[in-house]
PDB file as gemmi writes it, atoms N, CA and C in Angstrom:
CRYST1    1.000    1.000    1.000  90.00  90.00  90.00 P 1                      
ATOM      1  N   MET A   1       3.895   1.853 -42.276  1.00  0.00           N  
ATOM      2  CA  MET A   1       3.021   1.273 -41.261  1.00  0.00           C  
ATOM      3  C   MET A   1       3.834   0.557 -40.189  1.00  0.00           C  
ATOM      4  N   ARG A   2       4.847  -0.170 -40.589  1.00  0.00           N  
ATOM      5  CA  ARG A   2       5.681  -0.898 -39.638  1.00  0.00           C  
ATOM      6  C   ARG A   2       6.393   0.056 -38.676  1.00  0.00           C  
ATOM      7  N   ILE A   3       6.798   1.197 -39.189  1.00  0.00           N  
ATOM      8  CA  ILE A   3       7.502   2.162 -38.342  1.00  0.00           C  
ATOM      9  C   ILE A   3       6.577   2.651 -37.236  1.00  0.00           C  
ATOM     10  N   VAL A   4       5.333   2.908 -37.583  1.00  0.00           N  
ATOM     11  CA  VAL A   4       4.359   3.351 -36.587  1.00  0.00           C  
ATOM     12  C   VAL A   4       4.136   2.263 -35.543  1.00  0.00           C  
ATOM     13  N   GLU A   5       4.017   1.021 -35.991  1.00  0.00           N  
ATOM     14  CA  GLU A   5       3.821  -0.085 -35.048  1.00  0.00           C  
ATOM     15  C   GLU A   5       5.019  -0.228 -34.116  1.00  0.00           C  
ATOM     16  N   LEU A   6       6.223  -0.132 -34.670  1.00  0.00           N  
ATOM     17  CA  LEU A   6       7.428  -0.206 -33.838  1.00  0.00           C  
ATOM     18  C   LEU A   6       7.481   0.942 -32.837  1.00  0.00           C  
ATOM     19  N   PHE A   7       7.126   2.127 -33.310  1.00  0.00           N  
ATOM     20  CA  PHE A   7       7.114   3.286 -32.417  1.00  0.00           C  
ATOM     21  C   PHE A   7       6.138   3.071 -31.260  1.00  0.00           C  
ATOM     22  N   VAL A   8       4.958   2.565 -31.567  1.00  0.00           N  
ATOM     23  CA  VAL A   8       3.954   2.300 -30.531  1.00  0.00           C  
ATOM     24  C   VAL A   8       4.458   1.242 -29.558  1.00  0.00           C  
ATOM     25  N   LEU A   9       5.056   0.177 -30.080  1.00  0.00           N  
ATOM     26  CA  LEU A   9       5.582  -0.879 -29.210  1.00  0.00           C  
ATOM     27  C   LEU A   9       6.683  -0.355 -28.294  1.00  0.00           C  
ATOM     28  N   PHE A  10       7.613   0.428 -28.856  1.00  0.00           N  
ATOM     29  CA  PHE A  10       8.689   0.973 -28.031  1.00  0.00           C  
ATOM     30  C   PHE A  10       8.164   1.961 -26.995  1.00  0.00           C  
ATOM     31  N   SER A  11       7.198   2.773 -27.376  1.00  0.00           N  
ATOM     32  CA  SER A  11       6.654   3.723 -26.405  1.00  0.00           C  
ATOM     33  C   SER A  11       5.915   2.987 -25.289  1.00  0.00           C  
ATOM     34  N   LEU A  12       5.220   1.902 -25.621  1.00  0.00           N  
ATOM     35  CA  LEU A  12       4.571   1.099 -24.581  1.00  0.00           C  
ATOM     36  C   LEU A  12       5.602   0.442 -23.672  1.00  0.00           C  
ATOM     37  N   LEU A  13       6.678  -0.041 -24.265  1.00  0.00           N  
ATOM     38  CA  LEU A  13       7.746  -0.661 -23.487  1.00  0.00           C  
ATOM     39  C   LEU A  13       8.369   0.349 -22.527  1.00  0.00           C  
ATOM     40  N   PHE A  14       8.687   1.536 -23.024  1.00  0.00           N  
ATOM     41  CA  PHE A  14       9.280   2.554 -22.158  1.00  0.00           C  
ATOM     42  C   PHE A  14       8.304   3.011 -21.084  1.00  0.00           C  
ATOM     43  N   THR A  15       7.039   3.095 -21.416  1.00  0.00           N  
ATOM     44  CA  THR A  15       6.028   3.459 -20.421  1.00  0.00           C  
ATOM     45  C   THR A  15       5.965   2.404 -19.327  1.00  0.00           C  
ATOM     46  N   PHE A  16       6.009   1.139 -19.723  1.00  0.00           N  
ATOM     47  CA  PHE A  16       5.995   0.051 -18.743  1.00  0.00           C  
ATOM     48  C   PHE A  16       7.233   0.107 -17.859  1.00  0.00           C  
ATOM     49  N   CYS A  17       8.405   0.359 -18.457  1.00  0.00           N  
ATOM     50  CA  CYS A  17       9.644   0.443 -17.677  1.00  0.00           C  
ATOM     51  C   CYS A  17       9.589   1.604 -16.699  1.00  0.00           C  
ATOM     52  N   ASP A  18       9.086   2.754 -17.149  1.00  0.00           N  
ATOM     53  CA  ASP A  18       8.981   3.914 -16.267  1.00  0.00           C  
ATOM     54  C   ASP A  18       8.031   3.641 -15.112  1.00  0.00           C  
ATOM     55  N   SER A  19       6.911   2.979 -15.397  1.00  0.00           N  
ATOM     56  CA  SER A  19       5.951   2.709 -14.326  1.00  0.00           C  
ATOM     57  C   SER A  19       6.508   1.686 -13.344  1.00  0.00           C  
ATOM     58  N   SER A  20       7.269   0.707 -13.840  1.00  0.00           N  
ATOM     59  CA  SER A  20       7.850  -0.270 -12.919  1.00  0.00           C  
ATOM     60  C   SER A  20       8.930   0.379 -12.065  1.00  0.00           C  
ATOM     61  N   GLN A  21       9.673   1.330 -12.625  1.00  0.00           N  
ATOM     62  CA  GLN A  21      10.658   2.065 -11.830  1.00  0.00           C  
ATOM     63  C   GLN A  21       9.961   2.917 -10.777  1.00  0.00           C  
ATOM     64  N   ALA A  22       8.853   3.535 -11.141  1.00  0.00           N  
ATOM     65  CA  ALA A  22       8.096   4.340 -10.182  1.00  0.00           C  
ATOM     66  C   ALA A  22       7.539   3.453  -9.074  1.00  0.00           C  
ATOM     67  N   ASP A  23       7.065   2.256  -9.437  1.00  0.00           N  
ATOM     68  CA  ASP A  23       6.572   1.315  -8.429  1.00  0.00           C  
ATOM     69  C   ASP A  23       7.692   0.894  -7.490  1.00  0.00           C  
ATOM     70  N   ALA A  24       8.868   0.650  -8.044  1.00  0.00           N  
ATOM     71  CA  ALA A  24      10.012   0.251  -7.217  1.00  0.00           C  
ATOM     72  C   ALA A  24      10.408   1.375  -6.271  1.00  0.00           C  
ATOM     73  N   LYS A  25      10.394   2.609  -6.760  1.00  0.00           N  
ATOM     74  CA  LYS A  25      10.732   3.752  -5.903  1.00  0.00           C  
ATOM     75  C   LYS A  25       9.683   3.930  -4.814  1.00  0.00           C  
ATOM     76  N   ALA A  26       8.415   3.759  -5.159  1.00  0.00           N  
ATOM     77  CA  ALA A  26       7.345   3.891  -4.167  1.00  0.00           C  
ATOM     78  C   ALA A  26       7.464   2.806  -3.104  1.00  0.00           C  
ATOM     79  N   LYS A  27       7.786   1.588  -3.509  1.00  0.00           N  
ATOM     80  CA  LYS A  27       7.962   0.496  -2.549  1.00  0.00           C  
ATOM     81  C   LYS A  27       9.162   0.766  -1.650  1.00  0.00           C  
ATOM     82  N   GLU A  28      10.243   1.266  -2.237  1.00  0.00           N  
ATOM     83  CA  GLU A  28      11.439   1.594  -1.454  1.00  0.00           C  
ATOM     84  C   GLU A  28      11.124   2.674  -0.424  1.00  0.00           C  
ATOM     85  N   GLU A  29      10.373   3.685  -0.824  1.00  0.00           N  
ATOM     86  CA  GLU A  29       9.986   4.759   0.098  1.00  0.00           C  
ATOM     87  C   GLU A  29       9.091   4.219   1.207  1.00  0.00           C  
ATOM     88  N   ALA A  30       8.152   3.355   0.860  1.00  0.00           N  
ATOM     89  CA  ALA A  30       7.265   2.763   1.868  1.00  0.00           C  
ATOM     90  C   ALA A  30       8.063   1.908   2.848  1.00  0.00           C  
ATOM     91  N   ASP A  31       9.035   1.158   2.344  1.00  0.00           N  
ATOM     92  CA  ASP A  31       9.887   0.351   3.224  1.00  0.00           C  
ATOM     93  C   ASP A  31      10.698   1.234   4.164  1.00  0.00           C  
ATOM     94  N   ARG A  32      11.205   2.350   3.638  1.00  0.00           N  
ATOM     95  CA  ARG A  32      11.995   3.272   4.462  1.00  0.00           C  
ATOM     96  C   ARG A  32      11.136   3.880   5.570  1.00  0.00           C  
ATOM     97  N   VAL A  33       9.930   4.293   5.214  1.00  0.00           N  
ATOM     98  CA  VAL A  33       9.022   4.874   6.208  1.00  0.00           C  
ATOM     99  C   VAL A  33       8.644   3.832   7.258  1.00  0.00           C  
ATOM    100  N   ALA A  34       8.388   2.605   6.836  1.00  0.00           N  
ATOM    101  CA  ALA A  34       8.051   1.535   7.782  1.00  0.00           C  
ATOM    102  C   ALA A  34       9.216   1.259   8.724  1.00  0.00           C  
ATOM    103  N   GLU A  35      10.432   1.287   8.204  1.00  0.00           N  
ATOM    104  CA  GLU A  35      11.623   1.067   9.038  1.00  0.00           C  
ATOM    105  C   GLU A  35      11.782   2.197  10.059  1.00  0.00           C  
ATOM    106  N   GLU A  36      11.535   3.441   9.631  1.00  0.00           N  
ATOM    107  CA  GLU A  36      11.612   4.572  10.563  1.00  0.00           C  
ATOM    108  C   GLU A  36      10.565   4.437  11.665  1.00  0.00           C  
ATOM    109  N   GLU A  37       9.360   4.041  11.304  1.00  0.00           N  
ATOM    110  CA  GLU A  37       8.307   3.858  12.303  1.00  0.00           C  
ATOM    111  C   GLU A  37       8.665   2.748  13.289  1.00  0.00           C  
ATOM    112  N   ARG A  38       9.250   1.667  12.784  1.00  0.00           N  
ATOM    113  CA  ARG A  38       9.662   0.563  13.648  1.00  0.00           C  
ATOM    114  C   ARG A  38      10.737   1.032  14.625  1.00  0.00           C  
ATOM    115  N   LYS A  39      11.678   1.830  14.136  1.00  0.00           N  
ATOM    116  CA  LYS A  39      12.743   2.347  15.000  1.00  0.00           C  
ATOM    117  C   LYS A  39      12.172   3.280  16.062  1.00  0.00           C  
ATOM    118  N   LYS A  40      11.215   4.123  15.680  1.00  0.00           N  
ATOM    119  CA  LYS A  40      10.593   5.028  16.645  1.00  0.00           C  
ATOM    120  C   LYS A  40       9.893   4.242  17.745  1.00  0.00           C  
ATOM    121  N   LYS A  41       9.176   3.192  17.362  1.00  0.00           N  
ATOM    122  CA  LYS A  41       8.486   2.368  18.356  1.00  0.00           C  
ATOM    123  C   LYS A  41       9.487   1.669  19.264  1.00  0.00           C  
ATOM    124  N   GLU A  42      10.592   1.208  18.691  1.00  0.00           N  
ATOM    125  CA  GLU A  42      11.618   0.528  19.478  1.00  0.00           C  
ATOM    126  C   GLU A  42      12.245   1.492  20.489  1.00  0.00           C  
ATOM    127  N   VAL A  43      12.559   2.701  20.058  1.00  0.00           N  
ATOM    128  CA  VAL A  43      13.130   3.701  20.960  1.00  0.00           C  
ATOM    129  C   VAL A  43      12.125   4.059  22.045  1.00  0.00           C  
ATOM    130  N   SER A  44      10.868   4.191  21.668  1.00  0.00           N  
ATOM    131  CA  SER A  44       9.827   4.503  22.642  1.00  0.00           C  
ATOM    132  C   SER A  44       9.711   3.396  23.682  1.00  0.00           C  
ATOM    133  N   ALA A  45       9.765   2.154  23.241  1.00  0.00           N  
ATOM    134  CA  ALA A  45       9.683   1.025  24.173  1.00  0.00           C  
ATOM    135  C   ALA A  45      10.895   0.992  25.094  1.00  0.00           C  
ATOM    136  N   LEU A  46      12.075   1.255  24.551  1.00  0.00           N  
ATOM    137  CA  LEU A  46      13.285   1.277  25.382  1.00  0.00           C  
ATOM    138  C   LEU A  46      13.216   2.399  26.412  1.00  0.00           C  
ATOM    139  N   PHE A  47      12.721   3.570  26.011  1.00  0.00           N  
ATOM    140  CA  PHE A  47      12.586   4.677  26.951  1.00  0.00           C  
ATOM    141  C   PHE A  47      11.590   4.326  28.050  1.00  0.00           C  
ATOM    142  N   PHE A  48      10.476   3.695  27.682  1.00  0.00           N  
ATOM    143  CA  PHE A  48       9.481   3.294  28.670  1.00  0.00           C  
ATOM    144  C   PHE A  48      10.082   2.303  29.662  1.00  0.00           C  
ATOM    145  N   MET A  49      10.849   1.327  29.152  1.00  0.00           N  
ATOM    146  CA  MET A  49      11.478   0.345  30.039  1.00  0.00           C  
ATOM    147  C   MET A  49      12.469   1.029  30.976  1.00  0.00           C  
ATOM    148  N   HIS A  50      13.231   1.987  30.466  1.00  0.00           N  
ATOM    149  CA  HIS A  50      14.186   2.722  31.295  1.00  0.00           C  
ATOM    150  C   HIS A  50      13.451   3.504  32.386  1.00  0.00           C  
ATOM    151  N   LYS A  51      12.342   4.139  32.000  1.00  0.00           N  
ATOM    152  CA  LYS A  51      11.563   4.922  32.958  1.00  0.00           C  
ATOM    153  C   LYS A  51      11.004   4.019  34.055  1.00  0.00           C  
ATOM    154  N   GLN A  52      10.496   2.862  33.680  1.00  0.00           N  
ATOM    155  CA  GLN A  52       9.957   1.925  34.664  1.00  0.00           C  
ATOM    156  C   GLN A  52      11.061   1.409  35.586  1.00  0.00           C  
ATOM    157  N   THR A  53      12.224   1.102  35.029  1.00  0.00           N  
ATOM    158  CA  THR A  53      13.348   0.624  35.836  1.00  0.00           C  
ATOM    159  C   THR A  53      13.772   1.693  36.832  1.00  0.00           C  
ATOM    160  N   THR A  54      13.803   2.939  36.390  1.00  0.00           N  
ATOM    161  CA  THR A  54      14.168   4.041  37.282  1.00  0.00           C  
ATOM    162  C   THR A  54      13.144   4.170  38.404  1.00  0.00           C  
ATOM    163  N   ARG A  55      11.875   4.051  38.085  1.00  0.00           N  
ATOM    164  CA  ARG A  55      10.832   4.133  39.119  1.00  0.00           C  
ATOM    165  C   ARG A  55      10.989   3.012  40.144  1.00  0.00           C  
ATOM    166  N   ILE A  56      11.312   1.814  39.673  1.00  0.00           N  
ATOM    167  CA  ILE A  56      11.489   0.675  40.584  1.00  0.00           C  
ATOM    168  C   ILE A  56      12.688   0.922  41.490  1.00  0.00           C  
ATOM    169  N   LYS A  57      13.787   1.417  40.921  1.00  0.00           N  
ATOM    170  CA  LYS A  57      14.977   1.700  41.732  1.00  0.00           C  
ATOM    171  C   LYS A  57      14.686   2.763  42.780  1.00  0.00           C  
ATOM    172  N   VAL A  58      13.956   3.802  42.416  1.00  0.00           N  
ATOM    173  CA  VAL A  58      13.604   4.856  43.377  1.00  0.00           C  
ATOM    174  C   VAL A  58      12.703   4.285  44.461  1.00  0.00           C  
ATOM    175  N   ALA A  59      11.749   3.458  44.074  1.00  0.00           N  
ATOM    176  CA  ALA A  59      10.849   2.853  45.061  1.00  0.00           C  
ATOM    177  C   ALA A  59      11.627   1.951  46.011  1.00  0.00           C  
ATOM    178  N   GLU A  60      12.566   1.175  45.498  1.00  0.00           N  
ATOM    179  CA  GLU A  60      13.395   0.324  46.358  1.00  0.00           C  
ATOM    180  C   GLU A  60      14.226   1.166  47.308  1.00  0.00           C  
ATOM    181  N   HIS A  61      14.787   2.252  46.796  1.00  0.00           N  
ATOM    182  CA  HIS A  61      15.610   3.129  47.629  1.00  0.00           C  
ATOM    183  C   HIS A  61      14.769   3.758  48.739  1.00  0.00           C  
ATOM    184  N   ASN A  62      13.569   4.206  48.406  1.00  0.00           N  
ATOM    185  CA  ASN A  62      12.693   4.818  49.411  1.00  0.00           C  
ATOM    186  C   ASN A  62      12.211   3.793  50.427  1.00  0.00           C  
ATOM    187  N   PHE A  63      12.053   2.546  49.993  1.00  0.00           N  
ATOM    188  CA  PHE A  63      11.585   1.504  50.902  1.00  0.00           C  
ATOM    189  C   PHE A  63      12.662   1.145  51.913  1.00  0.00           C  
ATOM    190  N   LEU A  64      13.906   1.121  51.457  1.00  0.00           N  
ATOM    191  CA  LEU A  64      15.014   0.761  52.346  1.00  0.00           C  
ATOM    192  C   LEU A  64      15.371   1.957  53.154  1.00  0.00           C  
TER     193      LEU A  64                                                      
END                                                                             
């Protein structure tokens, strides 16, 4: 009987460890995706600022 109880306890422990590892991997993946999205938004904002600066320079050149 004790062997069965130990087996059940160890299997529950390993199941818990596997699920916590899966949770950690899922969180890591979510963090990576969030970081990629943040970088995309940052690049998009920088491109927009560059485009606006170029438009202002062209407008100044045409005005002068």
